[in-house]
HTML snippet that shows the backbone in 3Dmol.js (N, CA, C, O; Angstrom):
<script src="https://3Dmol.org/build/3Dmol-min.js"></script>
<div id="view" style="width:600px;height:400px;position:relative"></div>
<script>
const pdb = `
ATOM      1  N   MET A   1     -20.289 -98.910-153.980  1.00  0.00           N
ATOM      2  CA  MET A   1     -20.569 -99.703-152.888  1.00  0.00           C
ATOM      3  C   MET A   1     -19.435 -97.775-151.732  1.00  0.00           C
ATOM      4  O   MET A   1     -18.494 -97.127-152.189  1.00  0.00           O
ATOM      5  N   SER A   2     -20.076 -97.589-150.486  1.00  0.00           N
ATOM      6  CA  SER A   2     -18.378 -97.025-149.807  1.00  0.00           C
ATOM      7  C   SER A   2     -18.172 -98.242-148.650  1.00  0.00           C
ATOM      8  O   SER A   2     -18.689 -99.295-148.275  1.00  0.00           O
ATOM      9  N   ARG A   3     -17.247 -97.498-148.411  1.00  0.00           N
ATOM     10  CA  ARG A   3     -16.687 -98.115-147.362  1.00  0.00           C
ATOM     11  C   ARG A   3     -16.797 -97.724-146.630  1.00  0.00           C
ATOM     12  O   ARG A   3     -16.683 -96.501-146.706  1.00  0.00           O
ATOM     13  N   PRO A   4     -17.094 -98.264-145.326  1.00  0.00           N
ATOM     14  CA  PRO A   4     -17.042 -97.372-143.662  1.00  0.00           C
ATOM     15  C   PRO A   4     -16.134 -96.853-143.409  1.00  0.00           C
ATOM     16  O   PRO A   4     -15.126 -97.310-143.947  1.00  0.00           O
ATOM     17  N   CYS A   5     -15.982 -95.875-142.662  1.00  0.00           N
ATOM     18  CA  CYS A   5     -14.829 -95.504-142.017  1.00  0.00           C
ATOM     19  C   CYS A   5     -14.457 -95.853-140.986  1.00  0.00           C
ATOM     20  O   CYS A   5     -15.385 -96.293-140.307  1.00  0.00           O
ATOM     21  N   ARG A   6     -13.408 -95.878-140.455  1.00  0.00           N
ATOM     22  CA  ARG A   6     -12.508 -96.361-139.648  1.00  0.00           C
ATOM     23  C   ARG A   6     -12.378 -94.975-138.795  1.00  0.00           C
ATOM     24  O   ARG A   6     -11.837 -93.925-139.141  1.00  0.00           O
ATOM     25  N   LYS A   7     -13.196 -95.370-137.285  1.00  0.00           N
ATOM     26  CA  LYS A   7     -11.871 -94.456-136.485  1.00  0.00           C
ATOM     27  C   LYS A   7     -11.313 -94.349-135.932  1.00  0.00           C
ATOM     28  O   LYS A   7     -11.261 -95.273-135.121  1.00  0.00           O
ATOM     29  N   VAL A   8      -9.862 -92.687-135.616  1.00  0.00           N
ATOM     30  CA  VAL A   8      -8.548 -92.962-136.091  1.00  0.00           C
ATOM     31  C   VAL A   8      -8.588 -92.586-134.249  1.00  0.00           C
ATOM     32  O   VAL A   8      -8.922 -91.505-133.762  1.00  0.00           O
ATOM     33  N   ASN A   9      -8.049 -94.096-133.325  1.00  0.00           N
ATOM     34  CA  ASN A   9      -7.845 -92.742-131.750  1.00  0.00           C
ATOM     35  C   ASN A   9      -6.939 -91.913-131.998  1.00  0.00           C
ATOM     36  O   ASN A   9      -5.921 -91.984-132.686  1.00  0.00           O
ATOM     37  N   THR A  10      -7.354 -91.173-131.427  1.00  0.00           N
ATOM     38  CA  THR A  10      -6.249 -90.018-130.287  1.00  0.00           C
ATOM     39  C   THR A  10      -6.061 -89.629-129.328  1.00  0.00           C
ATOM     40  O   THR A  10      -7.083 -89.028-128.994  1.00  0.00           O
ATOM     41  N   VAL A  11      -5.116 -89.552-128.343  1.00  0.00           N
ATOM     42  CA  VAL A  11      -4.671 -89.638-127.262  1.00  0.00           C
ATOM     43  C   VAL A  11      -5.921 -90.073-126.712  1.00  0.00           C
ATOM     44  O   VAL A  11      -6.178 -91.265-126.541  1.00  0.00           O
ATOM     45  N   THR A  12      -6.746 -89.087-126.415  1.00  0.00           N
ATOM     46  CA  THR A  12      -7.799 -87.786-126.325  1.00  0.00           C
ATOM     47  C   THR A  12      -9.161 -88.879-125.974  1.00  0.00           C
ATOM     48  O   THR A  12     -10.041 -88.742-125.124  1.00  0.00           O
ATOM     49  N   ASP A  13      -8.918 -90.159-127.129  1.00  0.00           N
ATOM     50  CA  ASP A  13      -9.697 -91.293-126.739  1.00  0.00           C
ATOM     51  C   ASP A  13      -9.118 -92.685-126.159  1.00  0.00           C
ATOM     52  O   ASP A  13      -9.661 -93.773-125.968  1.00  0.00           O
ATOM     53  N   GLY A  14      -7.594 -92.148-125.922  1.00  0.00           N
ATOM     54  CA  GLY A  14      -6.800 -93.521-124.436  1.00  0.00           C
ATOM     55  C   GLY A  14      -5.736 -94.003-125.434  1.00  0.00           C
ATOM     56  O   GLY A  14      -4.897 -94.865-125.171  1.00  0.00           O
ATOM     57  N   ALA A  15      -5.870 -93.276-126.758  1.00  0.00           N
ATOM     58  CA  ALA A  15      -4.557 -94.129-127.419  1.00  0.00           C
ATOM     59  C   ALA A  15      -3.168 -93.929-126.327  1.00  0.00           C
ATOM     60  O   ALA A  15      -3.227 -93.161-125.366  1.00  0.00           O
ATOM     61  N   PRO A  16      -2.290 -94.514-126.560  1.00  0.00           N
ATOM     62  CA  PRO A  16      -1.382 -94.508-125.695  1.00  0.00           C
ATOM     63  C   PRO A  16      -0.466 -93.212-126.289  1.00  0.00           C
ATOM     64  O   PRO A  16      -0.338 -92.979-127.491  1.00  0.00           O
ATOM     65  N   ILE A  17       0.044 -92.549-125.380  1.00  0.00           N
ATOM     66  CA  ILE A  17       1.231 -91.441-125.266  1.00  0.00           C
ATOM     67  C   ILE A  17       2.564 -91.846-125.789  1.00  0.00           C
ATOM     68  O   ILE A  17       3.514 -91.064-125.747  1.00  0.00           O
ATOM     69  N   GLY A  18       2.689 -93.401-126.427  1.00  0.00           N
ATOM     70  CA  GLY A  18       4.449 -93.083-126.970  1.00  0.00           C
ATOM     71  C   GLY A  18       5.840 -93.201-125.766  1.00  0.00           C
ATOM     72  O   GLY A  18       5.986 -92.583-124.711  1.00  0.00           O
ATOM     73  N   PRO A  19       6.668 -94.169-126.368  1.00  0.00           N
ATOM     74  CA  PRO A  19       7.884 -93.486-125.284  1.00  0.00           C
ATOM     75  C   PRO A  19       8.460 -92.565-124.808  1.00  0.00           C
ATOM     76  O   PRO A  19       8.892 -92.565-123.655  1.00  0.00           O
ATOM     77  N   ARG A  20       8.640 -90.929-126.208  1.00  0.00           N
ATOM     78  CA  ARG A  20       8.889 -89.527-125.457  1.00  0.00           C
ATOM     79  C   ARG A  20       7.562 -89.449-124.479  1.00  0.00           C
ATOM     80  O   ARG A  20       7.498 -89.732-123.282  1.00  0.00           O
ATOM     81  N   GLY A  21       7.121 -89.249-124.853  1.00  0.00           N
ATOM     82  CA  GLY A  21       5.166 -89.417-123.468  1.00  0.00           C
ATOM     83  C   GLY A  21       5.351 -89.760-121.745  1.00  0.00           C
ATOM     84  O   GLY A  21       4.963 -89.300-120.671  1.00  0.00           O
ATOM     85  N   VAL A  22       6.221 -90.897-122.273  1.00  0.00           N
ATOM     86  CA  VAL A  22       5.813 -91.990-120.972  1.00  0.00           C
ATOM     87  C   VAL A  22       7.249 -91.011-120.380  1.00  0.00           C
ATOM     88  O   VAL A  22       7.308 -91.097-119.154  1.00  0.00           O
ATOM     89  N   LYS A  23       8.071 -90.370-120.809  1.00  0.00           N
ATOM     90  CA  LYS A  23       9.555 -89.777-120.845  1.00  0.00           C
ATOM     91  C   LYS A  23       9.993 -88.754-119.923  1.00  0.00           C
ATOM     92  O   LYS A  23      10.723 -88.629-118.940  1.00  0.00           O
ATOM     93  N   LEU A  24       9.022 -87.892-120.870  1.00  0.00           N
ATOM     94  CA  LEU A  24       8.619 -86.774-119.906  1.00  0.00           C
ATOM     95  C   LEU A  24       8.172 -86.605-118.993  1.00  0.00           C
ATOM     96  O   LEU A  24       8.769 -85.857-118.219  1.00  0.00           O
ATOM     97  N   LEU A  25       6.293 -87.473-118.385  1.00  0.00           N
ATOM     98  CA  LEU A  25       6.114 -87.481-117.951  1.00  0.00           C
ATOM     99  C   LEU A  25       7.149 -87.707-116.800  1.00  0.00           C
ATOM    100  O   LEU A  25       7.631 -86.797-116.127  1.00  0.00           O
ATOM    101  N   ASN A  26       7.456 -89.172-116.648  1.00  0.00           N
ATOM    102  CA  ASN A  26       8.830 -89.693-115.942  1.00  0.00           C
ATOM    103  C   ASN A  26      10.111 -88.213-115.291  1.00  0.00           C
ATOM    104  O   ASN A  26      10.881 -88.139-114.333  1.00  0.00           O
ATOM    105  N   ARG A  27       9.621 -86.967-116.797  1.00  0.00           N
ATOM    106  CA  ARG A  27      10.898 -85.843-115.783  1.00  0.00           C
ATOM    107  C   ARG A  27       9.697 -84.951-114.679  1.00  0.00           C
ATOM    108  O   ARG A  27       9.844 -84.450-113.564  1.00  0.00           O
ATOM    109  N   VAL A  28       8.809 -85.028-115.372  1.00  0.00           N
ATOM    110  CA  VAL A  28       7.678 -84.186-114.427  1.00  0.00           C
ATOM    111  C   VAL A  28       7.465 -84.810-113.364  1.00  0.00           C
ATOM    112  O   VAL A  28       7.864 -84.086-112.451  1.00  0.00           O
ATOM    113  N   ARG A  29       6.961 -85.977-112.870  1.00  0.00           N
ATOM    114  CA  ARG A  29       7.935 -85.979-111.385  1.00  0.00           C
ATOM    115  C   ARG A  29       8.441 -86.667-110.811  1.00  0.00           C
ATOM    116  O   ARG A  29       7.939 -87.172-109.806  1.00  0.00           O
ATOM    117  N   HIS A  30       9.952 -87.014-111.361  1.00  0.00           N
ATOM    118  CA  HIS A  30      10.818 -86.333-110.912  1.00  0.00           C
ATOM    119  C   HIS A  30      12.161 -84.801-110.333  1.00  0.00           C
ATOM    120  O   HIS A  30      13.121 -84.602-109.588  1.00  0.00           O
ATOM    121  N   ALA A  31      11.254 -84.100-111.366  1.00  0.00           N
ATOM    122  CA  ALA A  31      11.142 -82.501-110.779  1.00  0.00           C
ATOM    123  C   ALA A  31      10.276 -82.414-109.989  1.00  0.00           C
ATOM    124  O   ALA A  31       9.621 -81.515-110.516  1.00  0.00           O
ATOM    125  N   GLY A  32       9.500 -82.789-108.671  1.00  0.00           N
ATOM    126  CA  GLY A  32       8.690 -82.445-107.876  1.00  0.00           C
ATOM    127  C   GLY A  32       7.373 -81.930-109.005  1.00  0.00           C
ATOM    128  O   GLY A  32       6.638 -81.043-108.572  1.00  0.00           O
ATOM    129  N   GLY A  33       7.168 -82.319-110.010  1.00  0.00           N
ATOM    130  CA  GLY A  33       5.826 -82.852-109.799  1.00  0.00           C
ATOM    131  C   GLY A  33       5.035 -80.619-111.968  1.00  0.00           C
ATOM    132  O   GLY A  33       4.227 -80.238-112.815  1.00  0.00           O
ATOM    133  N   THR A  34       6.504 -80.343-111.127  1.00  0.00           N
ATOM    134  CA  THR A  34       6.615 -79.595-112.204  1.00  0.00           C
ATOM    135  C   THR A  34       7.568 -78.767-112.981  1.00  0.00           C
ATOM    136  O   THR A  34       8.353 -77.907-112.582  1.00  0.00           O
ATOM    137  N   TYR A  35       7.297 -79.277-114.357  1.00  0.00           N
ATOM    138  CA  TYR A  35       9.220 -79.384-115.011  1.00  0.00           C
ATOM    139  C   TYR A  35       8.947 -77.787-116.302  1.00  0.00           C
ATOM    140  O   TYR A  35       7.919 -77.156-116.546  1.00  0.00           O
ATOM    141  N   PRO A  36      10.171 -77.653-116.772  1.00  0.00           N
ATOM    142  CA  PRO A  36       9.627 -76.166-117.694  1.00  0.00           C
ATOM    143  C   PRO A  36       9.820 -77.018-118.925  1.00  0.00           C
ATOM    144  O   PRO A  36      10.554 -78.004-118.862  1.00  0.00           O
ATOM    145  N   LEU A  37       9.207 -76.695-120.025  1.00  0.00           N
ATOM    146  CA  LEU A  37       9.843 -77.159-121.360  1.00  0.00           C
ATOM    147  C   LEU A  37      10.921 -76.033-121.840  1.00  0.00           C
ATOM    148  O   LEU A  37      10.971 -74.803-121.845  1.00  0.00           O
ATOM    149  N   GLU A  38      11.970 -77.389-122.345  1.00  0.00           N
ATOM    150  CA  GLU A  38      13.129 -76.088-122.760  1.00  0.00           C
ATOM    151  C   GLU A  38      13.752 -76.881-124.417  1.00  0.00           C
ATOM    152  O   GLU A  38      14.564 -76.397-125.205  1.00  0.00           O
ATOM    153  N   CYS A  39      13.103 -78.051-124.497  1.00  0.00           N
ATOM    154  CA  CYS A  39      13.347 -78.312-125.746  1.00  0.00           C
ATOM    155  C   CYS A  39      12.028 -78.875-127.198  1.00  0.00           C
ATOM    156  O   CYS A  39      10.803 -78.994-127.159  1.00  0.00           O
ATOM    157  N   ASN A  40      12.852 -79.053-128.111  1.00  0.00           N
ATOM    158  CA  ASN A  40      11.887 -78.900-128.384  1.00  0.00           C
ATOM    159  C   ASN A  40      10.536 -80.836-128.185  1.00  0.00           C
ATOM    160  O   ASN A  40       9.420 -81.353-128.236  1.00  0.00           O
ATOM    161  N   ARG A  41      12.282 -80.981-127.917  1.00  0.00           N
ATOM    162  CA  ARG A  41      11.454 -82.940-128.113  1.00  0.00           C
ATOM    163  C   ARG A  41      10.181 -83.119-127.040  1.00  0.00           C
ATOM    164  O   ARG A  41       9.163 -83.805-127.140  1.00  0.00           O
ATOM    165  N   ASP A  42      10.603 -82.305-126.063  1.00  0.00           N
ATOM    166  CA  ASP A  42       9.821 -82.095-124.409  1.00  0.00           C
ATOM    167  C   ASP A  42       8.115 -81.758-125.625  1.00  0.00           C
ATOM    168  O   ASP A  42       7.108 -82.382-125.959  1.00  0.00           O
ATOM    169  N   ARG A  43       8.821 -80.223-125.903  1.00  0.00           N
ATOM    170  CA  ARG A  43       6.954 -80.024-126.446  1.00  0.00           C
ATOM    171  C   ARG A  43       6.646 -80.208-127.431  1.00  0.00           C
ATOM    172  O   ARG A  43       6.474 -79.251-128.187  1.00  0.00           O
ATOM    173  N   ASP A  44       6.469 -81.339-127.803  1.00  0.00           N
ATOM    174  CA  ASP A  44       6.302 -81.772-128.411  1.00  0.00           C
ATOM    175  C   ASP A  44       5.469 -82.634-128.181  1.00  0.00           C
ATOM    176  O   ASP A  44       4.325 -82.583-128.631  1.00  0.00           O
ATOM    177  N   SER A  45       5.983 -83.714-127.324  1.00  0.00           N
ATOM    178  CA  SER A  45       5.752 -84.920-126.274  1.00  0.00           C
ATOM    179  C   SER A  45       4.665 -83.913-125.255  1.00  0.00           C
ATOM    180  O   SER A  45       3.742 -84.659-124.926  1.00  0.00           O
ATOM    181  N   ALA A  46       4.514 -82.938-124.834  1.00  0.00           N
ATOM    182  CA  ALA A  46       3.673 -82.368-123.870  1.00  0.00           C
ATOM    183  C   ALA A  46       1.825 -82.493-125.031  1.00  0.00           C
ATOM    184  O   ALA A  46       0.742 -83.019-124.774  1.00  0.00           O
ATOM    185  N   GLY A  47       2.231 -81.881-125.990  1.00  0.00           N
ATOM    186  CA  GLY A  47       1.114 -81.802-126.857  1.00  0.00           C
ATOM    187  C   GLY A  47      -0.181 -82.648-127.115  1.00  0.00           C
ATOM    188  O   GLY A  47      -1.377 -82.424-127.297  1.00  0.00           O
ATOM    189  N   ARG A  48       0.651 -83.726-127.042  1.00  0.00           N
ATOM    190  CA  ARG A  48      -0.305 -84.939-126.525  1.00  0.00           C
ATOM    191  C   ARG A  48      -0.584 -85.501-124.996  1.00  0.00           C
ATOM    192  O   ARG A  48      -1.772 -85.745-124.789  1.00  0.00           O
ATOM    193  N   ALA A  49       0.263 -85.735-123.952  1.00  0.00           N
ATOM    194  CA  ALA A  49       0.147 -85.709-123.361  1.00  0.00           C
ATOM    195  C   ALA A  49      -0.353 -84.963-122.408  1.00  0.00           C
ATOM    196  O   ALA A  49      -0.571 -85.578-121.364  1.00  0.00           O
ATOM    197  N   ILE A  50      -0.729 -83.327-122.411  1.00  0.00           N
ATOM    198  CA  ILE A  50      -2.024 -83.111-121.983  1.00  0.00           C
ATOM    199  C   ILE A  50      -3.046 -82.825-122.760  1.00  0.00           C
ATOM    200  O   ILE A  50      -3.822 -82.006-122.268  1.00  0.00           O
ATOM    201  N   ALA A  51      -3.344 -83.268-123.934  1.00  0.00           N
ATOM    202  CA  ALA A  51      -4.622 -83.883-125.072  1.00  0.00           C
ATOM    203  C   ALA A  51      -5.117 -84.921-124.711  1.00  0.00           C
ATOM    204  O   ALA A  51      -6.129 -85.372-125.247  1.00  0.00           O
ATOM    205  N   GLY A  52      -4.240 -85.751-123.316  1.00  0.00           N
ATOM    206  CA  GLY A  52      -4.720 -87.306-123.320  1.00  0.00           C
ATOM    207  C   GLY A  52      -5.184 -86.523-121.158  1.00  0.00           C
ATOM    208  O   GLY A  52      -5.704 -87.277-120.336  1.00  0.00           O
ATOM    209  N   GLY A  53      -4.879 -85.293-120.870  1.00  0.00           N
ATOM    210  CA  GLY A  53      -4.626 -84.522-119.436  1.00  0.00           C
ATOM    211  C   GLY A  53      -3.603 -84.870-118.673  1.00  0.00           C
ATOM    212  O   GLY A  53      -3.639 -84.546-117.486  1.00  0.00           O
ATOM    213  N   PHE A  54      -2.459 -85.613-119.199  1.00  0.00           N
ATOM    214  CA  PHE A  54      -1.670 -86.482-118.178  1.00  0.00           C
ATOM    215  C   PHE A  54      -0.985 -85.483-117.151  1.00  0.00           C
ATOM    216  O   PHE A  54      -0.626 -85.596-115.979  1.00  0.00           O
ATOM    217  N   LEU A  55      -0.938 -83.821-118.665  1.00  0.00           N
ATOM    218  CA  LEU A  55       0.218 -82.724-117.854  1.00  0.00           C
ATOM    219  C   LEU A  55      -1.454 -81.984-118.135  1.00  0.00           C
ATOM    220  O   LEU A  55      -2.530 -82.227-118.680  1.00  0.00           O
ATOM    221  N   ARG A  56      -0.716 -80.901-117.297  1.00  0.00           N
ATOM    222  CA  ARG A  56      -1.226 -79.668-117.541  1.00  0.00           C
ATOM    223  C   ARG A  56      -0.248 -77.897-117.897  1.00  0.00           C
ATOM    224  O   ARG A  56       0.913 -77.619-117.600  1.00  0.00           O
ATOM    225  N   ARG A  57      -1.237 -77.077-118.569  1.00  0.00           N
ATOM    226  CA  ARG A  57       0.566 -76.170-118.405  1.00  0.00           C
ATOM    227  C   ARG A  57      -0.097 -75.422-117.749  1.00  0.00           C
ATOM    228  O   ARG A  57      -1.324 -75.463-117.653  1.00  0.00           O
ATOM    229  N   ASP A  58       1.194 -74.064-116.823  1.00  0.00           N
ATOM    230  CA  ASP A  58       0.435 -73.664-116.116  1.00  0.00           C
ATOM    231  C   ASP A  58       0.390 -72.294-116.228  1.00  0.00           C
ATOM    232  O   ASP A  58       1.272 -71.794-116.924  1.00  0.00           O
ATOM    233  N   ALA A  59      -1.089 -70.949-115.291  1.00  0.00           N
ATOM    234  CA  ALA A  59      -2.007 -70.486-116.224  1.00  0.00           C
ATOM    235  C   ALA A  59      -0.521 -68.882-116.340  1.00  0.00           C
ATOM    236  O   ALA A  59      -0.352 -67.893-117.053  1.00  0.00           O
ATOM    237  N   ARG A  60       0.075 -69.431-115.352  1.00  0.00           N
ATOM    238  CA  ARG A  60       0.865 -67.958-115.058  1.00  0.00           C
ATOM    239  C   ARG A  60       1.781 -68.478-116.497  1.00  0.00           C
ATOM    240  O   ARG A  60       1.817 -67.627-117.385  1.00  0.00           O
ATOM    241  N   ASP A  61       2.218 -69.266-116.668  1.00  0.00           N
ATOM    242  CA  ASP A  61       3.683 -69.457-117.410  1.00  0.00           C
ATOM    243  C   ASP A  61       3.602 -70.114-118.980  1.00  0.00           C
ATOM    244  O   ASP A  61       4.556 -70.832-118.682  1.00  0.00           O
ATOM    245  N   ASP A  62       3.398 -70.391-119.969  1.00  0.00           N
ATOM    246  CA  ASP A  62       3.739 -71.312-120.640  1.00  0.00           C
ATOM    247  C   ASP A  62       3.848 -72.503-120.800  1.00  0.00           C
ATOM    248  O   ASP A  62       3.222 -73.559-120.893  1.00  0.00           O
ATOM    249  N   THR A  63       5.577 -71.703-120.817  1.00  0.00           N
ATOM    250  CA  THR A  63       6.507 -73.116-120.647  1.00  0.00           C
ATOM    251  C   THR A  63       7.201 -74.265-119.230  1.00  0.00           C
ATOM    252  O   THR A  63       8.153 -74.998-118.961  1.00  0.00           O
ATOM    253  N   LEU A  64       6.368 -73.920-118.874  1.00  0.00           N
ATOM    254  CA  LEU A  64       5.815 -74.463-117.402  1.00  0.00           C
ATOM    255  C   LEU A  64       5.300 -76.163-117.815  1.00  0.00           C
ATOM    256  O   LEU A  64       5.502 -76.701-118.903  1.00  0.00           O
ATOM    257  N   VAL A  65       4.835 -76.579-117.024  1.00  0.00           N
ATOM    258  CA  VAL A  65       3.953 -78.302-116.727  1.00  0.00           C
ATOM    259  C   VAL A  65       3.846 -78.550-115.605  1.00  0.00           C
ATOM    260  O   VAL A  65       4.655 -78.339-114.702  1.00  0.00           O
ATOM    261  N   HIS A  66       2.413 -79.218-115.545  1.00  0.00           N
ATOM    262  CA  HIS A  66       2.365 -80.334-114.051  1.00  0.00           C
ATOM    263  C   HIS A  66       1.848 -80.981-114.537  1.00  0.00           C
ATOM    264  O   HIS A  66       1.131 -80.802-115.521  1.00  0.00           O
ATOM    265  N   ILE A  67       2.182 -82.361-113.705  1.00  0.00           N
ATOM    266  CA  ILE A  67       1.196 -83.575-113.744  1.00  0.00           C
ATOM    267  C   ILE A  67       0.213 -83.397-113.192  1.00  0.00           C
ATOM    268  O   ILE A  67       0.021 -82.468-112.407  1.00  0.00           O
ATOM    269  N   THR A  68      -0.709 -84.382-113.543  1.00  0.00           N
ATOM    270  CA  THR A  68      -1.764 -84.761-112.938  1.00  0.00           C
ATOM    271  C   THR A  68      -2.145 -85.631-111.822  1.00  0.00           C
ATOM    272  O   THR A  68      -1.611 -85.850-110.735  1.00  0.00           O
ATOM    273  N   GLY A  69      -3.541 -86.204-112.554  1.00  0.00           N
ATOM    274  CA  GLY A  69      -3.430 -87.031-110.882  1.00  0.00           C
ATOM    275  C   GLY A  69      -3.266 -87.975-111.984  1.00  0.00           C
ATOM    276  O   GLY A  69      -2.470 -88.898-111.811  1.00  0.00           O
ATOM    277  N   LYS A  70      -4.083 -87.860-113.415  1.00  0.00           N
ATOM    278  CA  LYS A  70      -4.019 -88.935-114.072  1.00  0.00           C
ATOM    279  C   LYS A  70      -2.188 -89.551-114.608  1.00  0.00           C
ATOM    280  O   LYS A  70      -1.552 -90.600-114.711  1.00  0.00           O
ATOM    281  N   GLY A  71      -2.039 -88.258-114.783  1.00  0.00           N
ATOM    282  CA  GLY A  71      -0.252 -88.872-115.475  1.00  0.00           C
ATOM    283  C   GLY A  71       0.455 -89.502-114.581  1.00  0.00           C
ATOM    284  O   GLY A  71       1.548 -90.036-114.774  1.00  0.00           O
ATOM    285  N   LEU A  72      -0.485 -89.427-113.035  1.00  0.00           N
ATOM    286  CA  LEU A  72       0.832 -90.369-111.969  1.00  0.00           C
ATOM    287  C   LEU A  72       0.257 -91.112-111.921  1.00  0.00           C
ATOM    288  O   LEU A  72       0.800 -92.155-111.555  1.00  0.00           O
ATOM    289  N   ALA A  73      -1.389 -91.177-112.272  1.00  0.00           N
ATOM    290  CA  ALA A  73      -1.941 -93.192-112.094  1.00  0.00           C
ATOM    291  C   ALA A  73      -1.622 -93.703-113.180  1.00  0.00           C
ATOM    292  O   ALA A  73      -2.047 -94.830-113.431  1.00  0.00           O
ATOM    293  N   TYR A  74      -0.698 -92.941-114.221  1.00  0.00           N
ATOM    294  CA  TYR A  74      -0.846 -93.275-116.005  1.00  0.00           C
ATOM    295  C   TYR A  74       0.539 -94.031-115.938  1.00  0.00           C
ATOM    296  O   TYR A  74       0.903 -94.883-116.748  1.00  0.00           O
ATOM    297  N   LEU A  75       1.300 -93.558-114.774  1.00  0.00           N
ATOM    298  CA  LEU A  75       3.109 -93.638-114.460  1.00  0.00           C
ATOM    299  C   LEU A  75       2.441 -95.034-113.695  1.00  0.00           C
ATOM    300  O   LEU A  75       2.368 -96.144-114.221  1.00  0.00           O
ATOM    301  N   ASP A  76       2.000 -94.689-112.379  1.00  0.00           N
ATOM    302  CA  ASP A  76       1.636 -95.534-111.540  1.00  0.00           C
ATOM    303  C   ASP A  76       1.383 -97.372-112.083  1.00  0.00           C
ATOM    304  O   ASP A  76       1.781 -98.402-111.539  1.00  0.00           O
ATOM    305  N   HIS A  77       0.518 -97.160-113.423  1.00  0.00           N
ATOM    306  CA  HIS A  77      -0.448 -98.378-113.731  1.00  0.00           C
ATOM    307  C   HIS A  77       0.946 -98.661-115.103  1.00  0.00           C
ATOM    308  O   HIS A  77       0.991 -99.780-115.614  1.00  0.00           O
ATOM    309  N   LEU A  78       1.645 -97.917-115.419  1.00  0.00           N
ATOM    310  CA  LEU A  78       2.915 -98.513-116.228  1.00  0.00           C
ATOM    311  C   LEU A  78       4.238 -99.335-115.238  1.00  0.00           C
ATOM    312  O   LEU A  78       5.011-100.130-115.772  1.00  0.00           O
ATOM    313  N   ALA A  79       4.302 -99.033-113.981  1.00  0.00           N
ATOM    314  CA  ALA A  79       5.723 -99.109-113.749  1.00  0.00           C
ATOM    315  C   ALA A  79       4.943-100.887-112.881  1.00  0.00           C
ATOM    316  O   ALA A  79       5.850-101.716-112.806  1.00  0.00           O
ATOM    317  N   ARG A  80       3.503-101.469-112.290  1.00  0.00           N
ATOM    318  CA  ARG A  80       3.134-102.384-112.346  1.00  0.00           C
ATOM    319  C   ARG A  80       2.734-103.647-113.475  1.00  0.00           C
ATOM    320  O   ARG A  80       2.203-104.757-113.526  1.00  0.00           O
ATOM    321  N   ALA A  81       3.391-102.623-114.313  1.00  0.00           N
ATOM    322  CA  ALA A  81       2.361-103.886-115.410  1.00  0.00           C
ATOM    323  C   ALA A  81       3.586-104.572-116.266  1.00  0.00           C
ATOM    324  O   ALA A  81       3.612-105.345-117.224  1.00  0.00           O
ATOM    325  N   VAL A  82       4.862-103.744-115.246  1.00  0.00           N
ATOM    326  CA  VAL A  82       6.131-103.858-115.663  1.00  0.00           C
ATOM    327  C   VAL A  82       6.627-106.042-114.839  1.00  0.00           C
ATOM    328  O   VAL A  82       7.740-106.534-115.024  1.00  0.00           O
TER     329      VAL A  82
END
`;
const viewer = $3Dmol.createViewer("view");
viewer.addModel(pdb, "pdb");
viewer.setStyle({}, {cartoon: {color: "spectrum"}});
viewer.zoomTo();
viewer.render();
</script>
């Protein structure tokens, strides 16, 4: 008898981006919406935030990210939940 496969939730399915991702979103927002990814911790967190639609990469510069409307709404939602 086989066991049913359990679906793993990913960021694109609405899974949370974690505390590092939230901190990155806050840094991007406080930087005016555009932020340079300067260290590895930012790059690691950016991948999850980009996959979730919270950030997008700059078309001309791979090291820059921009916060999206979805990212701003997510931060507002978190602020209200506290």
